C-alpha positions as a Python dict, from the first residue, in 0.01 Angstrom:
ca = {
    (1, 'M'): (0, 0, 0),
    (2, 'A'): (-196, -123, -301),
    (3, 'R'): (-309, 192, -476),
    (4, 'G'): (-471, 276, -807),
    (5, 'N'): (-416, 27, -1083),
    (6, 'A'): (-161, -141, -855),
    (7, 'A'): (-461, -294, -678),
    (8, 'L'): (-489, -527, -976),
    (9, 'S'): (-151, -671, -878),
    (10, 'L'): (-331, -849, -592),
    (11, 'L'): (-522, -1071, -834),
    (12, 'P'): (-230, -1301, -927),
    (13, 'T'): (-141, -1348, -560),
    (14, 'R'): (-266, -1633, -341),
    (15, 'R'): (-366, -1373, -82),
    (16, 'L'): (-664, -1264, -294),
    (17, 'G'): (-669, -1430, -638),
    (18, 'P'): (-828, -1766, -547),
    (19, 'L'): (-1092, -1607, -323),
    (20, 'F'): (-1170, -1344, -588),
    (21, 'W'): (-1229, -1601, -862),
    (22, 'A'): (-1428, -1827, -632),
    (23, 'L'): (-1669, -1546, -543),
    (24, 'F'): (-1672, -1415, -903),
    (25, 'A'): (-1787, -1756, -1030),
    (26, 'G'): (-2048, -1777, -754),
    (27, 'A'): (-2196, -1434, -821),
    (28, 'M'): (-2206, -1506, -1193),
    (29, 'N'): (-2375, -1842, -1131),
    (30, 'D'): (-2642, -1692, -904),
    (31, 'N'): (-2745, -1433, -1160),
    (32, 'L'): (-2713, -1663, -1462),
    (33, 'L'): (-2961, -1906, -1309),
    (34, 'K'): (-3195, -1638, -1176),
    (35, 'N'): (-3221, -1460, -1510),
    (36, 'A'): (-3259, -1789, -1699),
    (37, 'Y'): (-3558, -1862, -1476),
    (38, 'V'): (-3700, -1513, -1538),
    (39, 'V'): (-3675, -1555, -1916),
    (40, 'L'): (-3834, -1901, -1903),
    (41, 'V'): (-4125, -1764, -1700),
    (42, 'A'): (-4166, -1461, -1927),
    (43, 'F'): (-4176, -1674, -2244),
    (44, 'R'): (-4433, -1926, -2128),
    (45, 'E'): (-4712, -1878, -2379),
    (46, 'A'): (-5007, -1938, -2148),
    (47, 'Q'): (-4887, -1689, -1889),
    (48, 'S'): (-5016, -1334, -1852),
    (49, 'S'): (-4774, -1050, -1788),
    (50, 'Q'): (-4929, -998, -1446),
    (51, 'A'): (-4874, -1363, -1354),
    (52, 'T'): (-4514, -1334, -1473),
    (53, 'E'): (-4454, -1031, -1251),
    (54, 'I'): (-4600, -1214, -951),
    (55, 'I'): (-4379, -1520, -1007),
    (56, 'V'): (-4067, -1306, -1052),
    (57, 'T'): (-4149, -1118, -731),
    (58, 'I'): (-4198, -1446, -543),
    (59, 'A'): (-3868, -1577, -684),
    (60, 'T'): (-3685, -1268, -558),
    (61, 'A'): (-3840, -1311, -214),
    (62, 'V'): (-3748, -1682, -205),
    (63, 'F'): (-3383, -1604, -287),
    (64, 'I'): (-3352, -1331, -23),
    (65, 'L'): (-3544, -1518, 252),
    (66, 'P'): (-3240, -1725, 365),
    (67, 'Y'): (-3057, -1402, 451),
    (68, 'F'): (-3317, -1338, 720),
    (69, 'L'): (-3340, -1699, 834),
    (70, 'F'): (-2981, -1819, 833),
    (71, 'S'): (-2742, -1520, 834),
    (72, 'A'): (-2694, -1539, 1211),
    (73, 'L'): (-2616, -1910, 1198),
    (74, 'A'): (-2385, -1851, 900),
    (75, 'G'): (-2193, -1590, 1098),
    (76, 'E'): (-2156, -1825, 1395),
    (77, 'I'): (-2031, -2104, 1168),
    (78, 'A'): (-1782, -1871, 996),
    (79, 'D'): (-1639, -1757, 1332),
    (80, 'K'): (-1624, -2111, 1471),
    (81, 'Y'): (-1441, -2288, 1187),
    (82, 'E'): (-1125, -2219, 986),
    (83, 'K'): (-1234, -1998, 699),
    (84, 'S'): (-1043, -2141, 403),
    (85, 'W'): (-1182, -2488, 485),
    (86, 'L'): (-1533, -2344, 519),
    (87, 'L'): (-1502, -2157, 189),
    (88, 'R'): (-1420, -2483, 13),
    (89, 'Q'): (-1718, -2658, 172),
    (90, 'T'): (-1959, -2385, 59),
    (91, 'K'): (-1823, -2401, -296),
    (92, 'L'): (-1860, -2780, -291),
    (93, 'A'): (-2222, -2738, -181),
    (94, 'E'): (-2274, -2496, -472),
    (95, 'I'): (-2192, -2775, -718),
    (96, 'G'): (-2476, -2984, -580),
    (97, 'V'): (-2720, -2693, -590),
    (98, 'V'): (-2643, -2597, -951),
    (99, 'I'): (-2674, -2960, -1062),
    (100, 'L'): (-3029, -2944, -925),
    (101, 'G'): (-3064, -2608, -1104),
    (102, 'A'): (-2953, -2764, -1432),
    (103, 'L'): (-3210, -3040, -1389),
    (104, 'S'): (-3482, -2788, -1306),
    (105, 'L'): (-3422, -2612, -1639),
    (106, 'L'): (-3522, -2928, -1828),
    (107, 'G'): (-3880, -2903, -1701),
    (108, 'D'): (-4131, -2631, -1623),
    (109, 'S'): (-4193, -2701, -1254),
    (110, 'I'): (-4202, -2360, -1088),
    (111, 'V'): (-4203, -2524, -744),
    (112, 'F'): (-3881, -2715, -825),
    (113, 'Q'): (-3719, -2398, -959),
    (114, 'L'): (-3820, -2195, -655),
    (115, 'G'): (-3677, -2470, -435),
    (116, 'V'): (-3345, -2446, -617),
    (117, 'L'): (-3346, -2067, -577),
    (118, 'F'): (-3400, -2109, -203),
    (119, 'L'): (-3106, -2350, -178),
    (120, 'L'): (-2892, -2112, -383),
    (121, 'G'): (-2989, -1836, -141),
    (122, 'V'): (-2888, -2056, 153),
    (123, 'Q'): (-2548, -2123, -5),
    (124, 'A'): (-2496, -1751, -73),
    (125, 'T'): (-2600, -1671, 284),
    (126, 'V'): (-2331, -1901, 424),
    (127, 'F'): (-2067, -1783, 178),
    (128, 'G'): (-2119, -1410, 246),
    (129, 'P'): (-1991, -1377, 605),
    (130, 'V'): (-1695, -1609, 557),
    (131, 'K'): (-1566, -1439, 240),
    (132, 'Y'): (-1569, -1089, 394),
    (133, 'A'): (-1439, -1207, 731),
    (134, 'A'): (-1154, -1393, 557),
    (135, 'L'): (-1016, -1084, 382),
    (136, 'P'): (-851, -928, 692),
    (137, 'E'): (-701, -1268, 775),
    (138, 'L'): (-555, -1316, 427),
    (139, 'L'): (-423, -963, 372),
    (140, 'P'): (-248, -694, 577),
    (141, 'E'): (-454, -386, 661),
    (142, 'T'): (-260, -179, 406),
    (143, 'E'): (-409, -396, 127),
    (144, 'L'): (-759, -430, 270),
    (145, 'L'): (-912, -131, 91),
    (146, 'A'): (-769, -243, -243),
    (147, 'A'): (-898, -596, -188),
    (148, 'N'): (-1248, -469, -113),
    (149, 'A'): (-1236, -249, -421),
    (150, 'L'): (-1150, -549, -637),
    (151, 'V'): (-1411, -771, -470),
    (152, 'D'): (-1679, -504, -515),
    (153, 'A'): (-1586, -439, -878),
    (154, 'G'): (-1564, -810, -954),
    (155, 'T'): (-1899, -885, -792),
    (156, 'F'): (-2086, -627, -996),
    (157, 'L'): (-1912, -734, -1316),
    (158, 'A'): (-2004, -1097, -1243),
    (159, 'I'): (-2365, -995, -1177),
    (160, 'L'): (-2377, -815, -1511),
    (161, 'I'): (-2220, -1101, -1709),
    (162, 'G'): (-2436, -1363, -1539),
    (163, 'T'): (-2754, -1165, -1601),
    (164, 'I'): (-2679, -1110, -1970),
    (165, 'V'): (-2553, -1465, -2037),
    (166, 'G'): (-2846, -1620, -1852),
    (167, 'G'): (-3097, -1423, -2057),
    (168, 'L'): (-2930, -1497, -2390),
    (169, 'L'): (-2808, -1855, -2347),
    (170, 'I'): (-3143, -1997, -2237),
    (171, 'L'): (-3305, -1881, -2565),
    (172, 'V'): (-3062, -2041, -2811),
    (173, 'P'): (-3143, -2387, -2958),
    (174, 'G'): (-3065, -2637, -2685),
    (175, 'G'): (-3040, -2344, -2446),
    (176, 'R'): (-3163, -2531, -2140),
    (177, 'I'): (-2888, -2790, -2167),
    (178, 'A'): (-2626, -2525, -2252),
    (179, 'T'): (-2731, -2312, -1954),
    (180, 'G'): (-2717, -2612, -1721),
    (181, 'A'): (-2370, -2702, -1849),
    (182, 'A'): (-2253, -2344, -1795),
    (183, 'L'): (-2385, -2350, -1438),
    (184, 'V'): (-2199, -2671, -1353),
    (185, 'A'): (-1879, -2553, -1526),
    (186, 'L'): (-1880, -2227, -1329),
    (187, 'A'): (-1941, -2410, -1001),
    (188, 'L'): (-1652, -2649, -1073),
    (189, 'F'): (-1428, -2355, -1161),
    (190, 'G'): (-1520, -2179, -837),
    (191, 'Y'): (-1454, -2492, -632),
    (192, 'G'): (-1121, -2540, -807),
    (193, 'A'): (-1021, -2181, -729),
    (194, 'S'): (-1116, -2228, -363),
    (195, 'Q'): (-859, -2509, -333),
    (196, 'F'): (-582, -2248, -361),
    (197, 'I'): (-709, -2017, -84),
    (198, 'P'): (-436, -2015, 185),
    (199, 'P'): (-535, -2143, 530),
    (200, 'T'): (-607, -1860, 771),
    (201, 'G'): (-525, -2077, 1070),
    (202, 'R'): (-780, -1891, 1280),
    (203, 'A'): (-1083, -2055, 1436),
    (204, 'H'): (-1277, -2005, 1757),
    (205, 'A'): (-1410, -2341, 1866),
    (206, 'G'): (-1589, -2185, 2161),
    (207, 'V'): (-1846, -2010, 1941),
    (208, 'R'): (-2186, -2165, 2011),
    (209, 'L'): (-2417, -2261, 1723),
    (210, 'R'): (-2777, -2196, 1821),
    (211, 'A'): (-3095, -2343, 1682),
    (212, 'N'): (-3308, -2049, 1800),
    (213, 'I'): (-3306, -1843, 1480),
    (214, 'L'): (-3481, -1537, 1623),
    (215, 'A'): (-3260, -1512, 1932),
    (216, 'S'): (-2937, -1561, 1739),
    (217, 'T'): (-3044, -1317, 1467),
    (218, 'W'): (-3123, -1051, 1727),
    (219, 'E'): (-2789, -1101, 1902),
    (220, 'V'): (-2583, -1111, 1583),
    (221, 'A'): (-2751, -799, 1447),
    (222, 'G'): (-2676, -628, 1777),
    (223, 'Q'): (-2305, -715, 1774),
    (224, 'A'): (-2240, -466, 1496),
    (225, 'H'): (-2404, -200, 1715),
    (226, 'E'): (-2153, -248, 1996),
    (227, 'R'): (-1885, -46, 1816),
    (228, 'P'): (-2012, 291, 1686),
    (229, 'E'): (-1760, 306, 1400),
    (230, 'V'): (-1860, -41, 1281),
    (231, 'W'): (-2231, 35, 1323),
    (232, 'R'): (-2202, 352, 1111),
    (233, 'A'): (-2023, 151, 843),
    (234, 'V'): (-2297, -116, 846),
    (235, 'L'): (-2569, 149, 817),
    (236, 'G'): (-2382, 309, 527),
    (237, 'I'): (-2342, -23, 344),
    (238, 'S'): (-2713, -92, 391),
    (239, 'W'): (-2794, 252, 252),
    (240, 'F'): (-2584, 170, -55),
    (241, 'W'): (-2797, -141, -117),
    (242, 'L'): (-3119, 53, -60),
    (243, 'V'): (-3027, 316, -321),
    (244, 'G'): (-2910, 50, -564),
    (245, 'A'): (-3224, -159, -524),
    (246, 'A'): (-3449, 145, -560),
    (247, 'V'): (-3279, 263, -881),
    (248, 'I'): (-3215, -70, -1054),
    (249, 'S'): (-3562, -211, -988),
    (250, 'Q'): (-3713, 81, -1181),
    (251, 'F'): (-3501, 39, -1496),
    (252, 'P'): (-3764, -167, -1687),
    (253, 'N'): (-4056, 65, -1606),
    (254, 'Y'): (-3849, 378, -1657),
    (255, 'A'): (-3715, 268, -1996),
    (256, 'K'): (-4052, 155, -2127),
    (257, 'E'): (-4290, 415, -1986),
    (258, 'Y'): (-4078, 731, -1986),
    (259, 'L'): (-3814, 677, -2253),
    (260, 'G'): (-4011, 461, -2498),
    (261, 'A'): (-3719, 217, -2498),
    (262, 'D'): (-3702, -162, -2509),
    (263, 'N'): (-3516, -423, -2308),
    (264, 'Q'): (-3187, -349, -2489),
    (265, 'V'): (-3183, -13, -2315),
    (266, 'V'): (-3259, -181, -1981),
    (267, 'T'): (-2955, -402, -2038),
    (268, 'L'): (-2751, -92, -2121),
    (269, 'F'): (-2860, 66, -1792),
    (270, 'L'): (-2761, -249, -1600),
    (271, 'A'): (-2423, -250, -1773),
    (272, 'L'): (-2364, 118, -1692),
    (273, 'N'): (-2454, 54, -1329),
    (274, 'S'): (-2224, -246, -1288),
    (275, 'I'): (-1930, -84, -1468),
    (276, 'G'): (-1986, 243, -1284),
    (277, 'V'): (-1986, 83, -939),
    (278, 'G'): (-1678, -118, -1031),
    (279, 'C'): (-1488, 188, -1153),
    (280, 'G'): (-1597, 385, -847),
    (281, 'S'): (-1473, 107, -621),
    (282, 'L'): (-1128, 114, -781),
    (283, 'A'): (-1129, 495, -778),
    (284, 'A'): (-1192, 496, -401),
    (285, 'N'): (-877, 293, -345),
    (286, 'R'): (-678, 520, -575),
    (287, 'I'): (-800, 839, -407),
    (288, 'L'): (-750, 710, -53),
    (289, 'R'): (-416, 544, -137),
    (290, 'G'): (-510, 237, 62),
    (291, 'A'): (-592, 427, 383),
    (292, 'I'): (-899, 303, 571),
    (293, 'T'): (-1093, 623, 632),
    (294, 'A'): (-1448, 746, 581),
    (295, 'R'): (-1356, 1094, 466),
    (296, 'L'): (-1495, 1034, 113),
    (297, 'V'): (-1831, 908, 237),
    (298, 'P'): (-2007, 1249, 283),
    (299, 'W'): (-1887, 1372, -56),
    (300, 'S'): (-1991, 1057, -239),
    (301, 'A'): (-2333, 1065, -68),
    (302, 'L'): (-2372, 1424, -187),
    (303, 'A'): (-2273, 1319, -539),
    (304, 'M'): (-2530, 1036, -535),
    (305, 'G'): (-2790, 1291, -429),
    (306, 'A'): (-2693, 1537, -702),
    (307, 'F'): (-2703, 1278, -980),
    (308, 'T'): (-3034, 1121, -870),
    (309, 'F'): (-3185, 1471, -837),
    (310, 'D'): (-3068, 1560, -1187),
    (311, 'L'): (-3208, 1229, -1312),
    (312, 'W'): (-3546, 1348, -1185),
    (313, 'L'): (-3500, 1681, -1363),
    (314, 'A'): (-3392, 1512, -1687),
    (315, 'S'): (-3679, 1262, -1694),
    (316, 'P'): (-3938, 1324, -1968),
    (317, 'A'): (-4313, 1284, -1933),
    (318, 'P'): (-4457, 934, -1977),
    (319, 'Q'): (-4443, 810, -2338),
    (320, 'T'): (-4722, 649, -2538),
    (321, 'A'): (-4510, 524, -2829),
    (322, 'S'): (-4654, 218, -3006),
    (323, 'A'): (-4305, 83, -3089),
    (324, 'L'): (-4020, 81, -2842),
    (325, 'S'): (-3677, 204, -2953),
    (326, 'G'): (-3350, 12, -2920),
    (327, 'I'): (-3009, 127, -2801),
    (328, 'G'): (-2919, 301, -3128),
    (329, 'A'): (-3237, 508, -3143),
    (330, 'F'): (-3214, 585, -2772),
    (331, 'L'): (-2857, 715, -2793),
    (332, 'A'): (-2941, 915, -3106),
    (333, 'V'): (-3148, 1149, -2887),
    (334, 'A'): (-2918, 1413, -2737),
    (335, 'D'): (-3124, 1459, -2421),
    (336, 'N'): (-3083, 1091, -2335),
    (337, 'W'): (-2710, 1134, -2290),
    (338, 'R'): (-2785, 1343, -1982),
    (339, 'I'): (-2976, 1047, -1839),
    (340, 'V'): (-2686, 815, -1925),
    (341, 'G'): (-2446, 1054, -1752),
    (342, 'D'): (-2662, 1067, -1441),
    (343, 'L'): (-2686, 688, -1419),
    (344, 'V'): (-2308, 654, -1454),
    (345, 'G'): (-2260, 929, -1196),
    (346, 'V'): (-2485, 758, -943),
    (347, 'A'): (-2302, 428, -989),
    (348, 'L'): (-1953, 582, -969),
    (349, 'S'): (-2046, 773, -654),
    (350, 'A'): (-2198, 461, -500),
    (351, 'G'): (-1877, 263, -560),
    (352, 'I'): (-1668, 536, -395),
    (353, 'F'): (-1921, 550, -110),
    (354, 'V'): (-1933, 181, -16),
    (355, 'V'): (-1578, 45, -52),
    (356, 'P'): (-1426, 232, 246),
    (357, 'L'): (-1724, 126, 458),
    (358, 'Y'): (-1664, -243, 388),
    (359, 'A'): (-1298, -201, 483),
    (360, 'I'): (-1391, -18, 804),
    (361, 'M'): (-1641, -288, 900),
    (362, 'Q'): (-1377, -559, 856),
    (363, 'A'): (-1079, -379, 1007),
    (364, 'R'): (-1259, -245, 1314),
    (365, 'S'): (-1454, -559, 1407),
    (366, 'D'): (-1327, -789, 1679),
    (367, 'E'): (-1152, -1077, 1505),
    (368, 'R'): (-1338, -1330, 1724),
    (369, 'E'): (-1680, -1211, 1605),
    (370, 'R'): (-1601, -1054, 1268),
    (371, 'A'): (-1806, -1301, 1063),
    (372, 'R'): (-2106, -1247, 1290),
    (373, 'V'): (-2076, -873, 1237),
    (374, 'V'): (-2075, -935, 861),
    (375, 'A'): (-2380, -1157, 906),
    (376, 'G'): (-2555, -878, 1097),
    (377, 'N'): (-2465, -645, 811),
    (378, 'N'): (-2620, -889, 562),
    (379, 'I'): (-2942, -902, 762),
    (380, 'L'): (-2964, -524, 768),
    (381, 'N'): (-2878, -506, 397),
    (382, 'A'): (-3169, -739, 321),
    (383, 'L'): (-3405, -528, 534),
    (384, 'F'): (-3302, -212, 350),
    (385, 'I'): (-3349, -382, 12),
    (386, 'V'): (-3697, -491, 114),
    (387, 'A'): (-3768, -139, 239),
    (388, 'A'): (-3656, 2, -97),
    (389, 'G'): (-3889, -232, -282),
    (390, 'G'): (-4179, -165, -47),
    (391, 'G'): (-4134, 211, -50),
    (392, 'S'): (-4107, 221, -429),
    (393, 'A'): (-4418, 3, -465),
    (394, 'I'): (-4617, 233, -237),
    (395, 'M'): (-4508, 543, -427),
    (396, 'L'): (-4601, 385, -761),
    (397, 'K'): (-4932, 263, -621),
    (398, 'L'): (-5010, 621, -517),
    (399, 'G'): (-4938, 735, -874),
    (400, 'S'): (-4619, 930, -807),
    (401, 'G'): (-4431, 778, -1104),
    (402, 'V'): (-4076, 651, -1136),
    (403, 'P'): (-3903, 995, -1156),
    (404, 'A'): (-4047, 1083, -814),
    (405, 'I'): (-3850, 791, -669),
    (406, 'F'): (-3532, 950, -807),
    (407, 'L'): (-3633, 1280, -646),
    (408, 'V'): (-3682, 1119, -306),
    (409, 'L'): (-3344, 946, -336),
    (410, 'G'): (-3180, 1273, -433),
    (411, 'V'): (-3320, 1458, -133),
    (412, 'A'): (-3245, 1167, 104),
    (413, 'N'): (-2883, 1141, -12),
    (414, 'A'): (-2836, 1515, 24),
    (415, 'A'): (-2976, 1496, 377),
    (416, 'L'): (-2743, 1205, 455),
    (417, 'A'): (-2446, 1401, 322),
    (418, 'A'): (-2540, 1699, 543),
    (419, 'A'): (-2573, 1475, 849),
    (420, 'L'): (-2238, 1311, 779),
    (421, 'A'): (-2071, 1646, 725),
    (422, 'L'): (-2193, 1764, 1066),
    (423, 'R'): (-2037, 1453, 1218),
    (424, 'R'): (-1721, 1479, 1011),
    (425, 'P'): (-1485, 1488, 1312),
    (426, 'G'): (-1629, 1155, 1428),
    (427, 'L'): (-1592, 1006, 1082),
    (428, 'L'): (-1232, 1112, 1055),
    (429, 'R'): (-1156, 911, 1368),
    (430, 'L'): (-1215, 605, 1150),
    (431, 'R'): (-872, 644, 991),
    (432, 'S'): (-640, 348, 970),
    (433, 'R'): (-468, 252, 1292),
    (434, 'P'): (-167, 27, 1316),
    (435, 'R'): (-231, -330, 1426),
}
């Protein structure tokens, strides 16, 4: 078994290393380009802050739309064709998309940039099912939990790096050209890494590709429901994304309106979240010693509830400071360390919560339809993310304030933990079984 820090020993191997670096480069590229666009929009002189918020919201919707439209088809494609070949094709397509992205940075056409974001979303939609479905075909079940821990940690680290680099690089002299060059370089690196992914040798030519998006989406989403253990894992993964979206989306408003802090503190919060989820992911593998079981899920849900509840308790009243404080001033206030601790606690707990669920989803799915199950999971994830955004927007519109969102999450996670604890015997049946 790959346990603890020994999980890192998988990175130099062909079983995981090439796939890990291919997806790391892709996640970094997605967020580098997205944040570069956000900064360009925010710094356009003739644009009001309200118009900027609308454009950023539209951009987010454009990127996530392909998950609803094409996830089912992506799952069918990933089950039909040999996965290492398909991974290389998706990384090759990424090169073309980021070249368009680099060109779009040279002008100020929002329509062109939104079009590139849509194409990037399509590429990510196709890549998602095949990368997760490939893991059980590249690794034995005893290494599956460790591989998911590394993939999860690497993804969040790549998101963080891409977000920070995209925001900083675009603002330096010649930043548009430098950002475009970085995008192409990352895409080439990812494609190069994909060349070393071993062939899985598994394909199911009988899988039918359907043009009816609604029918195929409905069927693919339902395939995960056919096995209760897989369905519970998919629901849990979607809950992870709902909590993450609800918390992270409020970082800017929370820092500015309640902590009197500037964008440096928002970046700090994003870093704490990414590092926390990554560390929690690796901790889950260490605690479970590579065993595929859901026994940590109720406890980690309870921990998420406790930390989000305490974040509500620790939140100050809205601030009216004329000047916003940076990281140094923020950390100089003793009470703010409690907030930092709560944010790290939420992220750590979330990492421990989600990694076993990904492993369960992969290991317990039928090999012939595993990618379609992952695609169904991606559809549900997107729905939960949209629900998080919609619910938060409604609460803010009603004047509840950002801390009230943390309170709702705290209570909801505690309720989830209680429900899972009552069903603990059923969850324990999800332990690893020999192949």
